[in-house]
C-alpha positions as YAML, in Angstrom:
chain: A
units: angstrom
residues:
- id: 1
  name: MET
  ca: [0.00, 0.00, 0.00]
- id: 2
  name: ARG
  ca: [2.82, 2.40, 0.88]
- id: 3
  name: GLN
  ca: [4.59, 1.68, -2.45]
- id: 4
  name: THR
  ca: [1.38, 2.50, -4.32]
- id: 5
  name: SER
  ca: [0.94, 5.73, -2.38]
- id: 6
  name: GLN
  ca: [4.55, 6.77, -2.95]
- id: 7
  name: ARG
  ca: [4.34, 5.98, -6.66]
- id: 8
  name: ARG
  ca: [1.16, 7.99, -7.09]
- id: 9
  name: ALA
  ca: [2.69, 10.88, -5.14]
- id: 10
  name: ALA
  ca: [5.66, 10.80, -7.53]
- id: 11
  name: ILE
  ca: [3.32, 10.84, -10.53]
- id: 12
  name: LEU
  ca: [1.42, 13.77, -9.06]
- id: 13
  name: GLN
  ca: [4.68, 15.61, -8.49]
- id: 14
  name: ALA
  ca: [5.59, 15.09, -12.16]
- id: 15
  name: LEU
  ca: [2.15, 16.34, -13.18]
- id: 16
  name: THR
  ca: [2.51, 19.41, -10.99]
- id: 17
  name: GLU
  ca: [5.95, 20.22, -12.38]
- id: 18
  name: HIS
  ca: [5.35, 19.44, -16.06]
- id: 19
  name: GLY
  ca: [1.59, 19.66, -16.55]
- id: 20
  name: ASN
  ca: [1.34, 16.23, -18.19]
- id: 21
  name: VAL
  ca: [2.82, 12.72, -18.11]
- id: 22
  name: GLN
  ca: [3.07, 9.82, -20.54]
- id: 23
  name: VAL
  ca: [2.38, 6.20, -19.61]
- id: 24
  name: ASN
  ca: [5.43, 4.81, -21.45]
- id: 25
  name: GLU
  ca: [7.78, 7.25, -19.72]
- id: 26
  name: LEU
  ca: [6.36, 6.43, -16.28]
- id: 27
  name: VAL
  ca: [6.68, 2.70, -16.97]
- id: 28
  name: GLU
  ca: [10.37, 3.17, -17.70]
- id: 29
  name: GLN
  ca: [10.99, 5.48, -14.74]
- id: 30
  name: MET
  ca: [9.16, 3.42, -12.12]
- id: 31
  name: GLY
  ca: [9.76, -0.12, -13.31]
- id: 32
  name: VAL
  ca: [6.13, -1.22, -13.24]
- id: 33
  name: SER
  ca: [3.67, -2.32, -15.89]
- id: 34
  name: ALA
  ca: [1.58, -0.06, -18.09]
- id: 35
  name: VAL
  ca: [-1.52, -1.57, -16.46]
- id: 36
  name: THR
  ca: [-0.27, -0.41, -13.04]
- id: 37
  name: ILE
  ca: [0.47, 3.11, -14.30]
- id: 38
  name: ARG
  ca: [-2.96, 3.38, -15.95]
- id: 39
  name: SER
  ca: [-4.52, 2.28, -12.65]
- id: 40
  name: ASP
  ca: [-2.54, 5.01, -10.86]
- id: 41
  name: LEU
  ca: [-3.68, 7.63, -13.36]
- id: 42
  name: SER
  ca: [-7.29, 6.50, -12.99]
- id: 43
  name: ALA
  ca: [-7.00, 6.84, -9.21]
- id: 44
  name: LEU
  ca: [-5.61, 10.37, -9.54]
- id: 45
  name: GLU
  ca: [-8.39, 11.21, -12.00]
- id: 46
  name: SER
  ca: [-11.04, 9.97, -9.53]
- id: 47
  name: GLN
  ca: [-9.62, 12.41, -6.97]
- id: 48
  name: GLY
  ca: [-9.88, 15.27, -9.43]
- id: 49
  name: LEU
  ca: [-6.10, 15.67, -9.63]
- id: 50
  name: ALA
  ca: [-5.55, 14.49, -13.21]
- id: 51
  name: ARG
  ca: [-7.42, 14.11, -16.47]
- id: 52
  name: ARG
  ca: [-6.68, 11.10, -18.65]
- id: 53
  name: SER
  ca: [-5.52, 11.75, -22.21]
- id: 54
  name: HIS
  ca: [-4.32, 9.56, -25.05]
- id: 55
  name: GLY
  ca: [-1.18, 7.80, -23.82]
- id: 56
  name: GLY
  ca: [-1.03, 9.62, -20.49]
- id: 57
  name: ALA
  ca: [-2.67, 12.30, -18.36]
- id: 58
  name: ARG
  ca: [-2.56, 16.01, -17.67]
- id: 59
  name: LEU
  ca: [-2.96, 18.04, -14.52]
- id: 60
  name: SER
  ca: [-6.57, 19.05, -13.92]
- id: 61
  name: ARG
  ca: [-6.29, 20.74, -10.53]
- id: 62
  name: THR
  ca: [-4.42, 24.00, -10.96]
- id: 63
  name: PRO
  ca: [-2.58, 25.04, -7.78]
- id: 64
  name: PRO
  ca: [-4.45, 27.96, -6.16]
- id: 65
  name: PRO
  ca: [-2.86, 31.41, -6.47]
- id: 66
  name: GLU
  ca: [-0.90, 32.73, -3.53]
- id: 67
  name: GLN
  ca: [-2.59, 35.45, -1.47]
- id: 68
  name: THR
  ca: [-1.15, 38.29, 0.57]
- id: 69
  name: ILE
  ca: [-0.92, 38.11, 4.37]
- id: 70
  name: PRO
  ca: [-3.97, 40.43, 4.89]
- id: 71
  name: GLN
  ca: [-6.00, 38.34, 2.43]
- id: 72
  name: LYS
  ca: [-5.01, 35.10, 4.15]
- id: 73
  name: ASP
  ca: [-5.62, 36.50, 7.62]
- id: 74
  name: ALA
  ca: [-9.19, 37.47, 6.72]
- id: 75
  name: LEU
  ca: [-10.04, 33.95, 5.52]
- id: 76
  name: ASN
  ca: [-11.48, 31.56, 8.12]
- id: 77
  name: HIS
  ca: [-10.19, 33.84, 10.89]
- id: 78
  name: GLU
  ca: [-12.33, 32.33, 13.67]
- id: 79
  name: GLN
  ca: [-11.32, 28.78, 12.76]
- id: 80
  name: LYS
  ca: [-7.65, 29.79, 12.76]
- id: 81
  name: GLU
  ca: [-7.95, 31.34, 16.21]
- id: 82
  name: ARG
  ca: [-9.47, 28.15, 17.60]
- id: 83
  name: ILE
  ca: [-6.73, 26.10, 15.92]
- id: 84
  name: GLY
  ca: [-4.11, 28.37, 17.49]
- id: 85
  name: ALA
  ca: [-5.64, 28.00, 20.95]
- id: 86
  name: CYS
  ca: [-5.67, 24.21, 20.56]
- id: 87
  name: ALA
  ca: [-2.04, 24.20, 19.42]
- id: 88
  name: ALA
  ca: [-0.99, 26.39, 22.36]
- id: 89
  name: ARG
  ca: [-2.24, 23.71, 24.77]
- id: 90
  name: MET
  ca: [0.40, 21.37, 23.32]
- id: 91
  name: VAL
  ca: [3.23, 23.71, 24.33]
- id: 92
  name: GLN
  ca: [4.70, 22.80, 27.73]
- id: 93
  name: PRO
  ca: [7.09, 24.74, 29.99]
- id: 94
  name: GLY
  ca: [10.65, 24.02, 28.90]
- id: 95
  name: ASP
  ca: [9.71, 23.26, 25.30]
- id: 96
  name: ASN
  ca: [11.92, 24.32, 22.40]
- id: 97
  name: ILE
  ca: [9.67, 24.83, 19.38]
- id: 98
  name: ILE
  ca: [9.61, 26.11, 15.81]
- id: 99
  name: ILE
  ca: [6.68, 28.21, 14.63]
- id: 100
  name: ASP
  ca: [6.58, 28.45, 10.85]
- id: 101
  name: SER
  ca: [5.47, 31.68, 9.19]
- id: 102
  name: GLY
  ca: [1.81, 32.04, 8.24]
- id: 103
  name: THR
  ca: [-1.60, 33.29, 9.31]
- id: 104
  name: THR
  ca: [-2.70, 30.08, 11.00]
- id: 105
  name: THR
  ca: [0.55, 29.75, 12.90]
- id: 106
  name: ILE
  ca: [0.38, 33.37, 14.10]
- id: 107
  name: SER
  ca: [-2.83, 32.43, 15.88]
- id: 108
  name: LEU
  ca: [-0.67, 30.06, 17.93]
- id: 109
  name: ALA
  ca: [1.71, 32.92, 18.76]
- id: 110
  name: ARG
  ca: [-1.22, 35.03, 20.00]
- id: 111
  name: HIS
  ca: [-2.02, 32.32, 22.54]
- id: 112
  name: LEU
  ca: [1.53, 32.02, 23.89]
- id: 113
  name: HIS
  ca: [1.74, 35.39, 25.66]
- id: 114
  name: ASP
  ca: [1.47, 33.64, 29.03]
- id: 115
  name: ALA
  ca: [3.81, 30.76, 28.16]
- id: 116
  name: GLU
  ca: [6.59, 30.00, 30.65]
- id: 117
  name: ASN
  ca: [10.17, 29.02, 29.85]
- id: 118
  name: VAL
  ca: [9.56, 28.37, 26.15]
- id: 119
  name: THR
  ca: [12.08, 28.94, 23.36]
- id: 120
  name: VAL
  ca: [10.61, 29.75, 19.95]
- id: 121
  name: LEU
  ca: [12.48, 29.84, 16.65]
- id: 122
  name: THR
  ca: [10.57, 31.41, 13.79]
- id: 123
  name: ASN
  ca: [11.10, 32.60, 10.24]
- id: 124
  name: GLY
  ca: [7.98, 34.81, 10.37]
- id: 125
  name: LEU
  ca: [8.36, 38.52, 11.03]
- id: 126
  name: ASN
  ca: [4.72, 38.82, 12.11]
- id: 127
  name: ILE
  ca: [5.17, 35.94, 14.56]
- id: 128
  name: ALA
  ca: [8.37, 37.44, 15.98]
- id: 129
  name: TRP
  ca: [6.59, 40.77, 16.50]
- id: 130
  name: GLU
  ca: [3.67, 39.03, 18.20]
- id: 131
  name: LEU
  ca: [5.99, 37.22, 20.66]
- id: 132
  name: ALA
  ca: [8.35, 40.15, 21.30]
- id: 133
  name: GLN
  ca: [6.27, 41.17, 24.35]
- id: 134
  name: ALA
  ca: [5.84, 37.65, 25.78]
- id: 135
  name: PRO
  ca: [8.03, 37.62, 28.93]
- id: 136
  name: GLY
  ca: [8.22, 33.83, 29.22]
- id: 137
  name: VAL
  ca: [9.31, 33.28, 25.59]
- id: 138
  name: ASP
  ca: [12.92, 33.36, 24.42]
- id: 139
  name: LEU
  ca: [12.81, 34.26, 20.74]
- id: 140
  name: ILE
  ca: [15.21, 33.18, 17.98]
- id: 141
  name: LEU
  ca: [14.87, 34.60, 14.46]
- id: 142
  name: THR
  ca: [16.41, 32.93, 11.46]
- id: 143
  name: GLY
  ca: [18.61, 35.02, 9.21]
- id: 144
  name: GLY
  ca: [18.09, 35.16, 5.47]
- id: 145
  name: LEU
  ca: [16.20, 37.00, 2.78]
- id: 146
  name: LEU
  ca: [12.81, 38.54, 3.58]
- id: 147
  name: ARG
  ca: [10.01, 37.49, 1.25]
- id: 148
  name: LYS
  ca: [7.53, 40.34, 1.57]
- id: 149
  name: GLN
  ca: [4.60, 38.42, 0.12]
- id: 150
  name: SER
  ca: [4.57, 36.08, 3.13]
- id: 151
  name: LEU
  ca: [6.57, 38.13, 5.68]
- id: 152
  name: SER
  ca: [8.85, 35.12, 5.94]
- id: 153
  name: VAL
  ca: [12.63, 34.89, 6.01]
- id: 154
  name: GLN
  ca: [14.20, 32.18, 3.88]
- id: 155
  name: GLY
  ca: [17.25, 31.09, 1.91]
- id: 156
  name: SER
  ca: [20.61, 29.50, 2.70]
- id: 157
  name: GLN
  ca: [21.23, 31.64, 5.80]
- id: 158
  name: ALA
  ca: [17.89, 30.62, 7.30]
- id: 159
  name: GLU
  ca: [18.54, 26.95, 6.55]
- id: 160
  name: ALA
  ca: [22.07, 27.11, 8.01]
- id: 161
  name: CYS
  ca: [20.68, 28.63, 11.21]
- id: 162
  name: LEU
  ca: [18.64, 25.50, 11.88]
- id: 163
  name: GLN
  ca: [21.64, 23.15, 11.86]
- id: 164
  name: ALA
  ca: [22.77, 24.25, 15.33]
- id: 165
  name: TYR
  ca: [19.52, 23.32, 17.07]
- id: 166
  name: SER
  ca: [17.25, 20.46, 18.05]
- id: 167
  name: PHE
  ca: [13.57, 21.17, 18.72]
- id: 168
  name: ASP
  ca: [10.80, 19.33, 20.51]
- id: 169
  name: LYS
  ca: [7.99, 20.41, 18.17]
- id: 170
  name: LEU
  ca: [7.46, 22.08, 14.81]
- id: 171
  name: PHE
  ca: [4.17, 23.90, 14.23]
- id: 172
  name: LEU
  ca: [3.90, 24.00, 10.46]
- id: 173
  name: GLY
  ca: [1.60, 26.14, 8.31]
- id: 174
  name: VAL
  ca: [0.63, 24.92, 4.84]
- id: 175
  name: ASP
  ca: [-0.91, 26.12, 1.58]
- id: 176
  name: GLY
  ca: [-2.07, 22.67, 0.50]
- id: 177
  name: PHE
  ca: [-2.67, 19.28, 2.13]
- id: 178
  name: ASP
  ca: [-3.39, 16.25, -0.02]
- id: 179
  name: LEU
  ca: [-3.64, 12.63, 1.12]
- id: 180
  name: GLN
  ca: [-1.60, 11.43, -1.87]
- id: 181
  name: PHE
  ca: [0.84, 14.27, -2.51]
- id: 182
  name: GLY
  ca: [1.40, 15.44, 1.05]
- id: 183
  name: VAL
  ca: [1.98, 18.91, 2.50]
- id: 184
  name: THR
  ca: [2.71, 21.71, 0.02]
- id: 185
  name: THR
  ca: [3.43, 25.42, -0.29]
- id: 186
  name: HIS
  ca: [3.61, 27.99, -3.09]
- id: 187
  name: HIS
  ca: [7.27, 28.96, -2.98]
- id: 188
  name: GLU
  ca: [10.30, 26.73, -3.55]
- id: 189
  name: ALA
  ca: [12.58, 28.44, -0.99]
- id: 190
  name: GLU
  ca: [9.88, 28.22, 1.68]
- id: 191
  name: ALA
  ca: [9.39, 24.52, 0.96]
- id: 192
  name: SER
  ca: [13.14, 23.96, 1.26]
- id: 193
  name: LEU
  ca: [13.32, 25.77, 4.61]
- id: 194
  name: ASN
  ca: [10.22, 23.98, 5.90]
- id: 195
  name: HIS
  ca: [11.80, 20.66, 4.96]
- id: 196
  name: LYS
  ca: [14.87, 21.59, 7.03]
- id: 197
  name: MET
  ca: [12.56, 22.44, 9.93]
- id: 198
  name: VAL
  ca: [11.02, 18.98, 9.68]
- id: 199
  name: GLU
  ca: [14.50, 17.44, 9.91]
- id: 200
  name: ARG
  ca: [15.34, 19.36, 13.11]
- id: 201
  name: ALA
  ca: [12.12, 18.66, 15.06]
- id: 202
  name: LYS
  ca: [11.08, 15.56, 16.99]
- id: 203
  name: LYS
  ca: [7.34, 16.07, 16.45]
- id: 204
  name: ILE
  ca: [5.67, 17.60, 13.38]
- id: 205
  name: ILE
  ca: [2.33, 19.32, 13.98]
- id: 206
  name: VAL
  ca: [0.44, 20.75, 10.99]
- id: 207
  name: LEU
  ca: [-1.93, 23.65, 11.63]
- id: 208
  name: THR
  ca: [-4.50, 24.07, 8.86]
- id: 209
  name: ASP
  ca: [-8.11, 25.07, 8.46]
- id: 210
  name: ALA
  ca: [-10.15, 22.53, 6.53]
- id: 211
  name: SER
  ca: [-10.21, 24.61, 3.35]
- id: 212
  name: LYS
  ca: [-6.61, 23.53, 2.65]
- id: 213
  name: PHE
  ca: [-7.49, 19.82, 2.41]
- id: 214
  name: GLY
  ca: [-7.47, 18.55, -1.16]
- id: 215
  name: ARG
  ca: [-5.35, 21.45, -2.39]
- id: 216
  name: VAL
  ca: [-2.01, 20.86, -4.07]
- id: 217
  name: SER
  ca: [0.43, 23.75, -4.32]
- id: 218
  name: LEU
  ca: [3.49, 23.55, -6.51]
- id: 219
  name: HIS
  ca: [6.21, 22.66, -3.98]
- id: 220
  name: ARG
  ca: [6.02, 19.71, -1.60]
- id: 221
  name: ILE
  ca: [7.35, 20.20, 1.93]
- id: 222
  name: VAL
  ca: [6.98, 16.66, 3.19]
- id: 223
  name: GLN
  ca: [4.95, 13.50, 2.69]
- id: 224
  name: LEU
  ca: [2.39, 12.47, 5.27]
- id: 225
  name: ASP
  ca: [4.52, 9.73, 6.83]
- id: 226
  name: ARG
  ca: [6.52, 12.48, 8.61]
- id: 227
  name: VAL
  ca: [3.47, 14.22, 10.06]
- id: 228
  name: ASP
  ca: [2.55, 13.31, 13.64]
- id: 229
  name: THR
  ca: [-0.45, 15.55, 14.35]
- id: 230
  name: VAL
  ca: [-2.92, 17.65, 12.38]
- id: 231
  name: ILE
  ca: [-4.96, 20.37, 14.09]
- id: 232
  name: THR
  ca: [-7.92, 21.59, 12.04]
- id: 233
  name: ASP
  ca: [-11.55, 22.69, 12.35]
- id: 234
  name: ALA
  ca: [-14.80, 20.77, 12.45]
- id: 235
  name: SER
  ca: [-15.58, 21.22, 8.75]
- id: 236
  name: ILE
  ca: [-13.01, 18.56, 7.80]
- id: 237
  name: SER
  ca: [-14.59, 16.07, 5.39]
- id: 238
  name: ASP
  ca: [-15.17, 12.43, 6.28]
- id: 239
  name: GLU
  ca: [-12.70, 11.48, 3.55]
- id: 240
  name: TYR
  ca: [-9.89, 13.43, 5.16]
- id: 241
  name: ARG
  ca: [-10.87, 12.49, 8.71]
- id: 242
  name: GLU
  ca: [-10.72, 8.81, 7.81]
- id: 243
  name: GLY
  ca: [-7.64, 9.23, 5.61]
- id: 244
  name: LEU
  ca: [-5.60, 10.89, 8.36]
- id: 245
  name: LEU
  ca: [-6.57, 8.30, 10.93]
- id: 246
  name: ALA
  ca: [-5.76, 5.48, 8.48]
- id: 247
  name: ALA
  ca: [-2.31, 7.03, 8.00]
- id: 248
  name: GLY
  ca: [-1.72, 6.88, 11.76]
- id: 249
  name: ILE
  ca: [-1.81, 10.68, 12.17]
- id: 250
  name: GLU
  ca: [-3.24, 12.16, 15.36]
- id: 251
  name: LEU
  ca: [-6.20, 14.39, 14.47]
- id: 252
  name: LEU
  ca: [-7.27, 17.22, 16.78]
- id: 253
  name: ILE
  ca: [-10.45, 19.16, 16.02]
- id: 254
  name: ALA
  ca: [-10.38, 22.71, 17.38]
- id: 255
  name: ASP
  ca: [-13.81, 23.75, 18.65]
...
């Protein structure tokens, strides 16, 4: 089952990057039969991710456009605040944590003002500003290049900063979350930095409102086998509720 999931994720990645795939090329790349590849393409088509064509398939779900921070913050604001409050209850005194940039993760920062003896590393300027007045939080900012669209710092300096640390928990924001393709974001440098964050943390906690489920953005951060916990809102579909539990991922519903 895992091999099938990984193969279909690889096909979806090729579709996302190139827009289309050919059966004969996938057969050669993956070392399986044409019947198997056609079955994979049919499964992706049934999920609305691909559309079959003669000899292959093309991408049918266009990654959603990236929005500005104010636009993102206005969307599903109440759900995000509840998700942030739920996430804050997972932070214990003495924890060393990473809070990824984003408008769902900043809701976590808003609920950490009374935290005690917590160290937070973040690449988000808005998150750093939010925690600057929290007396019980020691704050570490990554270096790097500021991406104004997301108020996030990224690049080789940011990635190098992470190598000196080990963290208990990573609270990760996402642009897309798909059961086959995994956790995704719009920007390549952000995906690269997020992947480094995953490597440095013992527990990976994804914060996402339910609108992100079923979306696939261009750049994958990580596949679902590295995710420990997902915190979301009550509008999660039965498909995703069951899919997360089947994958062995802890699911917390913020209410």
